N, C-alpha and C positions, 0 to 999 in steps of 0.2 A: 529814397525812402530809407534806405539802409544807412547812410550818415546821420540821418534826422533820430531813427531810433536809438543810435549809439549815443548822439548828444542829449537825447531829451534822458536816456536811461542814466547816463556816466558823467553828465555835466548838468543839465538845468535843473534835473531832480534832487540832488545831494543840495546843491545852493539854494534852489528855494525852499529844503526843509529845515537847510541852517538857519536861513532868514526868517522862517516862520519859528524856530525853537528859541529865537532873540526877541520875540514880539510878545504882548500880554493882551489880550488873557489869551493861555493855551487852550486847546482844546481837551474837553475828557478823553482820560484813559479809554476808555471804552468807545468811543467814537473814532480814535487814534485806531485804535486795532480792527476795528471793523472796516475803517477807510482804507489799511495794509492790506486786508485781505480782497476787499474787491480791486484793489489798483493790481495785486496779485495775480488775479484772476483776468482780469482786463489786457495787461500786457501780456500773459501768456497764451490766451486765447489769440492774439493777434498775431506773436510771433509764431506761432505753432501751428496754427489753421488758416487763419487771414491770408498772409502772405504767401504760403505755401500754395493754397486754392487759387491765388492769383495768378501766382507763376505759373499753374497747371493751365490754366484756362488760357493763357498767353501763349504759353507752347503750343498749344491745339490750332489757336487762332494764326499761330505764322505762317501756315500754308494758304490761309484762303478759303471759303467756304467751297470752293470748285475742288478741293483736297479733301473732304472731310467723311468718314465711313459714318453712317450712322451712330454707329457705338463711340464714336469722337465725337460728334455733333452733341449726343446725350450727354457725354462726360462733361465737355465745356460748360454745358449748359447748368448742370447740376451742379458745378464747382463753383460757378457765378452767384449762382442762387444761394449757396451755401456761404460762400464769401460776404456776402451783402449780410445775410444774419449775423455771423460771427463778427462781423466790423462793426453794425448796429450795436450788440450787445456789449460787445469790448471796449468801444468808446463810451459807453453809458457804464462801465465799471470803472474805467479810467478816471473820469470823471466825479464821478462819487467818491471813488478813493481820495483823488486830490483833495475834495471836499473835507471830508474825514480827517484829514493829514492837516489841512491847513485851517479847520475852524468852522466852515462853512455849510450849507446844505441844500443839494440839488433839489429845487423844487419836482411834486409831482407832475407838473406841469410839462417842464424839461425832459424827464424821462420818459413819459408818454410819447414825446413828438421823437425822442432820438431813438427808442424800441418800436417807431410805429402804431404803439395802442391807442394812441388817441385817433388813428384814422381808423383804425380795425375794431374799436369795441371789446380787445381783448379775444377776437373770434380767430380761430388758426387757419383758418380756411381764408380769411380775409386777407391776413397777415400774408401766406403764402403767395395769394393771387398778385401783392405790391409786389414781392420780390422775386416773382416771376416777370412782372412787367419790366423792373429795375433790371434785371439779368439780361432779358432781351435787347432792352436798351442800350446795354455796355457794352456787349458784344455785335459780332459780323455776323455768328448765325442766323438772325432774322432776314437777313438779305438774300439767304436761299433756303425758306422755309425744307423745302422737300429733303434738305440733306437729315431732318427728324426721321424719315421714313424710307427714303433712297439712296444707299451708298453712290457715290462717287465712282464713275469708271475705274477699275484696277489698273494703276499703271505704275511705273516706278516708283514715281511721287508720294502716291497715297500708301503704298508699303512701306516707304522710306519712314513717312510721316506718322503712321500706327507704330512702328517698331520705336521710332522716336520717345512717342509718348506712354506708350505701355512698360518702356523700362527704364522712365522716370521714377524714382522713389516717391514722389507726390502724389502717384496713383494710391498708395496706401494711405495717405492723411486725407483723400477723397472720402476713404472707406469709412475713417477715423472720424471725420467731420460728420458723415451720417449717421453713425453710430450716436455721437454724439445729442446730435440735433433730436432724436427720436427718442433717446434712453436717458438722459441727463437732464436734472431740473437747471431752468434760470437762474444765475446767479443772484437774485435779492430773494428767491425761494431756500436756495442751498445755505443762503446766509442770516437766514431771518432766525433760526435760534443756534447760539454762538457753542462748539464745542473744540475741545483741544484736536480732535482728530482732522475738523476740516481748518483749523488753522495750520497745521502740517500738510495738508492736501495745497492749501494755496501756497504755501513754501518752497514745495517740492515744483509745481508748475511755476512757478517764477523762475527757480534755480534752473529748471530744465529750459526755460527760454533763453535767458539768461545765456546757459551754455552754447544756444542754439545759434545764438546772435553773435556771441563772440567768437565762433569756430566758424564762422560764414556759413553754416550749414542751412541757415533758412535764406533761401534769397529773397531780397526786397526791390520789388519791381516797381 
């Protein structure tokens, strides 16, 4: 994932933009600006949230369900649920962003499929239920469900595993992602009304993500 993100950002995107600028007709300036903001948010969410969350879930699952404490089992589950949610929304943002920059519009039907709205009819609990099912299917915790309620016997391996996870700085990303999930509006609502400060937020998010990507601080699994 790490090389592919680098190639998309530093090779494919500049080439595609250069080709698009040479074509006629060019998209409207407002559509391009809105597309750029969507792309910045989508790319930023993927680098700053999705990759770290899946990295954290992978670190927890390395020891297998038999070495999980209750706290780690719930942490892996939450990381996968939040990772799936932000992966879907960031994918939508990136596609909408590229569409705005290249002059085509993503249909409402495709947007609904990408963000599960077509299957949940906009209901938060249904959306969350689908994410839970997908999270359980993507991990190994479901193979040992009692880990959610009963910790594994305390051994050297379990102590080492807990220390390894709790000292991983991506634990902070988990709490940040939970705060974003609960407290922040989705991109389509946030960008519905244009404002200079919103453009600044999008640009800052993108630059922070580029810095993280460039310095290898965001692990790509």
